[in-house]
C-alpha positions as a printed Julia matrix, in Angstrom:
341×3 Matrix{Float64}:
 107.35   96.3   74.37
 104.23   97.17  72.38
 103.59  100.78  71.47
 101.08  102.64  69.32
 102.92  104.57  66.6
 101.62  107.21  64.19
 103.51  106.82  60.94
 101.72  109.48  58.89
  98.41  111.32  58.56
  95.75  108.68  59.15
  98.38  105.94  59.31
  99.25  104.0   62.45
 100.22  100.6   63.79
 101.03   98.8   67.02
 104.73   98.02  66.92
 107.25   96.1   68.97
 109.81   98.68  70.08
 112.74   98.77  72.46
 111.55   99.38  76.03
 112.8   102.59  77.67
 115.57  102.75  80.24
 115.77  105.15  83.15
 118.53  107.66  82.52
 119.94  109.94  85.21
 117.08  111.75  86.93
 114.48  109.6   85.18
 112.09  106.8   86.04
 110.41  104.13  83.96
 106.67  103.81  84.5
 104.6   100.73  83.73
 101.63  102.47  82.13
  98.28  101.58  83.63
  95.86  103.78  81.75
  96.0   106.46  79.03
  93.34  108.86  77.81
  92.79  109.71  74.15
  92.01  113.38  73.54
  91.19  115.78  70.72
  94.83  116.81  70.33
  95.74  113.2   69.64
  93.06  113.11  66.96
  94.55  116.24  65.35
  97.96  114.59  65.35
  96.42  111.54  63.69
  94.66  113.61  61.03
  97.74  115.73  60.36
  95.98  118.99  61.28
  97.82  119.68  64.54
  99.84  122.9   64.28
 103.0   121.32  65.74
 103.26  119.17  62.62
 103.25  122.27  60.43
 105.53  124.35  62.68
 108.26  121.69  62.74
 107.7   120.97  66.44
 106.51  117.41  65.75
 107.01  114.92  62.97
 106.11  111.36  62.09
 106.69  108.72  63.29
 105.54  109.67  66.77
 104.11  108.05  69.87
 101.07  109.7   71.42
  99.75  109.68  74.98
  99.9   112.55  77.48
  96.99  111.71  79.83
  98.45  108.83  81.8
  99.03  107.07  85.08
 101.04  104.03  86.08
 103.5   102.48  88.52
 107.23  103.24  88.74
 109.2   100.12  87.86
 112.76  101.45  87.52
 114.74  104.49  88.64
 117.86  106.07  87.2
 120.91  107.56  88.87
 120.11  110.32  91.31
 116.5   109.23  91.84
 115.19  108.31  95.29
 114.59  104.52  95.19
 111.5   105.18  97.3
 109.71  105.89  94.02
 109.87  102.2   93.08
 106.43  100.62  93.15
 104.6   103.93  93.6
 101.55  104.8   91.55
 101.94  108.1   89.82
 100.94  110.5   87.09
 102.95  113.41  85.78
 103.16  116.74  84.06
 103.04  116.78  80.27
 105.05  120.0   79.89
 108.81  119.61  80.33
 110.58  122.97  80.32
 114.26  123.57  79.61
 114.83  124.52  83.26
 117.01  127.56  82.69
 115.05  130.2   80.74
 113.21  133.08  82.42
 109.86  131.34  82.13
 111.12  128.13  83.75
 112.92  130.04  86.5
 109.72  131.93  87.33
 107.55  128.81  87.55
 106.14  128.92  84.03
 107.89  125.9   82.53
 104.6   124.95  80.87
 105.03  127.85  78.43
 108.8   127.45  77.96
 109.64  128.16  74.33
 111.92  125.11  74.22
 109.69  122.74  76.17
 109.03  119.13  75.36
 105.46  117.87  75.61
 105.05  114.18  76.34
 103.54  112.47  73.32
 103.13  115.72  71.4
 106.07  118.06  70.98
 109.73  117.7   70.0
 109.74  113.92  69.8
 109.18  113.01  73.44
 107.64  109.52  73.37
 104.16  109.31  74.85
 102.33  106.87  77.07
 100.42  104.83  74.47
 102.86  102.02  75.18
 103.49   99.47  77.87
 106.18  101.65  79.45
 107.16  105.33  79.57
 110.37  107.07  80.68
 109.98  110.51  82.26
 111.98  112.88  84.5
 111.26  112.24  88.16
 110.71  115.98  88.62
 107.47  115.73  86.63
 105.88  113.05  88.83
 102.96  113.42  91.23
 102.07  110.5   93.52
  98.55  109.12  93.29
  96.74  108.3   96.55
  95.08  104.91  96.84
  91.69  106.6   96.49
  92.49  107.67  92.92
  92.22  104.6   90.71
  93.66  104.25  87.22
  90.59  105.65  85.45
  90.7   108.79  87.61
  94.5   108.91  87.51
  94.51  109.2   83.73
  92.02  112.08  84.04
  94.32  114.17  86.24
  95.9   115.89  83.21
  92.61  117.07  81.66
  91.44  117.71  85.22
  94.32  120.1   85.82
  93.34  122.05  82.72
  89.71  122.17  83.8
  90.56  123.25  87.34
  92.69  126.09  86.0
  89.76  127.19  83.84
  87.44  127.27  86.87
  89.99  129.2   88.9
  90.45  131.62  86.03
  86.73  132.32  85.79
  86.67  133.48  89.43
  83.01  132.59  89.92
  82.45  132.11  93.63
  80.04  130.16  95.77
  76.45  130.83  94.75
  77.48  132.58  91.53
  76.42  131.36  88.11
  78.96  129.81  85.73
  78.3   128.84  82.11
  80.46  126.22  80.4
  80.41  126.1   76.6
  81.16  122.59  75.36
  80.27  119.31  77.13
  83.46  117.49  76.23
  85.89  116.1   78.79
  87.42  119.47  79.76
  84.07  121.22  79.89
  82.44  118.52  82.02
  85.39  118.35  84.38
  85.21  122.12  84.72
  81.51  121.8   85.51
  82.27  119.22  88.2
  84.99  121.35  89.78
  82.72  124.39  89.75
  79.96  122.39  91.44
  82.44  121.39  94.14
  83.22  125.09  94.54
  79.56  125.82  95.22
  78.75  127.53  91.93
  75.46  127.31  90.08
  76.67  125.54  86.95
  75.13  125.46  83.49
  76.45  123.71  80.37
  75.78  124.62  76.74
  76.03  121.84  74.16
  74.81  121.06  70.68
  73.42  117.53  70.69
  70.63  116.19  72.87
  72.84  113.27  73.93
  75.7   115.45  75.15
  73.35  117.84  76.93
  71.54  114.93  78.53
  74.79  113.45  79.8
  75.83  116.81  81.25
  72.5   116.97  83.09
  73.18  113.54  84.59
  76.25  114.94  86.34
  74.12  117.21  88.49
  74.59  120.56  86.79
  71.85  123.11  87.39
  71.08  123.53  83.71
  72.05  121.86  80.43
  71.05  123.69  77.28
  71.29  123.86  73.52
  71.81  127.23  71.81
  68.11  127.69  71.08
  67.06  126.88  74.66
  69.7   128.8   76.63
  67.89  131.09  79.1
  68.6   134.81  79.31
  70.4   134.83  82.66
  73.26  136.73  84.2
  76.47  134.72  83.72
  79.05  135.59  86.39
  81.7   133.66  84.49
  81.92  131.83  81.16
  84.34  129.05  80.2
  84.7   128.33  76.49
  85.73  124.67  76.33
  84.31  124.06  72.86
  85.95  123.61  69.46
  83.44  125.82  67.64
  85.11  128.88  66.08
  82.03  130.96  66.9
  82.2   130.19  70.62
  84.84  132.74  71.71
  82.67  135.62  70.49
  79.58  134.04  72.05
  81.37  133.69  75.38
  82.35  137.36  75.37
  78.79  138.37  74.5
  77.28  136.22  77.27
  79.53  137.0   80.24
  78.37  139.72  82.6
  80.14  143.07  82.47
  83.2   143.33  84.67
  83.61  139.56  84.95
  85.83  136.92  83.34
  85.72  134.66  80.32
  88.16  131.74  80.04
  89.32  130.33  76.72
  90.52  126.73  76.92
  88.89  125.18  73.83
  90.63  125.29  70.46
  88.97  125.19  67.06
  90.59  123.95  63.88
  89.68  127.22  62.14
  90.66  130.66  63.48
  88.0   132.31  65.62
  86.97  135.93  65.3
  86.51  137.93  68.5
  85.7   141.65  68.51
  87.89  143.01  71.3
  85.6   146.03  71.53
  83.18  143.67  73.28
  85.77  142.95  75.95
  86.78  146.59  76.34
  83.28  148.06  76.43
  82.14  145.46  78.99
  85.39  145.68  80.98
  85.72  141.9   80.67
  88.9   140.0   81.52
  89.82  137.27  79.02
  91.97  134.4   80.35
  93.73  131.8   78.2
  94.62  128.35  79.55
  97.19  126.19  77.75
  98.38  123.67  80.28
  97.33  121.59  83.26
 100.62  122.07  85.1
  99.53  124.46  87.9
  96.28  122.54  88.39
  97.52  118.94  88.61
  97.98  118.74  92.38
  94.61  120.38  93.0
  92.86  117.95  90.67
  94.41  114.99  92.48
  93.29  116.39  95.84
  89.71  116.87  94.66
  89.57  113.38  93.14
  91.09  111.81  96.27
  88.67  113.61  98.58
  85.67  112.32  96.63
  84.37  115.85  96.08
  84.79  115.25  92.34
  84.42  111.83  90.71
  85.57  112.02  87.08
  85.09  108.34  86.28
  81.56  108.64  84.82
  83.17  110.56  81.93
  84.97  107.39  80.77
  82.84  105.73  78.1
  85.1   102.74  77.4
  88.57  101.32  77.98
  90.19   99.76  74.93
  93.49   98.17  73.89
  96.39   99.56  71.88
  95.02   97.66  68.87
  91.82   99.72  69.05
  93.43  103.18  69.21
  93.55  103.74  65.45
  89.8   103.32  65.18
  89.23  105.68  68.11
  91.42  108.32  66.47
  89.33  107.99  63.32
  86.3   108.89  65.4
  84.82  105.41  65.76
  82.9   104.7   68.97
  83.82  101.4   70.67
  81.05   98.83  70.83
  79.2    99.06  74.11
  80.64  102.47  74.97
  78.81  104.49  77.59
  77.59  108.06  77.16
  80.71  109.82  78.46
  83.11  111.67  76.16
  86.42  110.02  77.19
  87.98  106.86  75.77
  90.85  105.38  77.73
  93.43  102.74  76.81
  94.94   99.93  78.87
  98.26   99.36  77.06
  98.78   95.93  78.63
  95.38   94.56  77.68
  94.86   92.47  74.56
  91.93   92.7   72.19
  89.5    89.84  72.62
  89.36   87.66  69.52
């Protein structure tokens, strides 16, 4: 089968590799759609911390935002999975440590992460083998574009839950990328008054098109009470800004990661009695994201700017925008498509 392989910092190719087989407790998925995210770009550039901590090494196969159809099952797997459309958890815990046994496999010290950590091959390929225990069925109302947004959706939903801004309360999202905009959509579905802070006019304009109550740049942000703040940006100054902006006694959620360390004065949190929440993984939010997509209360598909082939992934990871791409922040890949000559 064809697979996109990173062979070194800034180096990649589409290779013919052996297709996976379904071992005991596993399935093989024919991949339908894969999202490319900022973590993939850090892997491509060589800046991702896993590469420096020994938790990942080249060559590696990316792709952790995926959906597809089960085409083979291994021993011990219900054959009823065959032919079912599905997505799955990225975080694969060891299954026997205290964190796994208490439902926190997504922070297991020995976890695999599909396409990212400890050599588990990702979904930027025609097929993917995964444990059946990680799968979540996709309803017919969730198409491939939405299905490949379940993983970032789970992260965003956890961020909204963590902010604890209720119906009629005002939530500010820093960063109009995929996670930030999904969080804005989930918060709108929750009945919040939602505002988004971005940097460029284009990104702010796109956020406004999604129906948020306000979309601002730093110099135009109004002086309002913010009942919750989600930092979904990659700006190292944003964590401190989020803590400054959130109302006293409320919550700030940190889900964005910057390449450089951020500085946050914890006296701000203590003196304002603010709760800071960190979100690493989509795992506890995946089912909820699927439900909201299936119900039609949240439609993530406008965030997809373009769908490209495996042959185009290298350019996307270098930051190139596909010709004819829409205004959304997300690029997706159809691994079975071929580039038009």
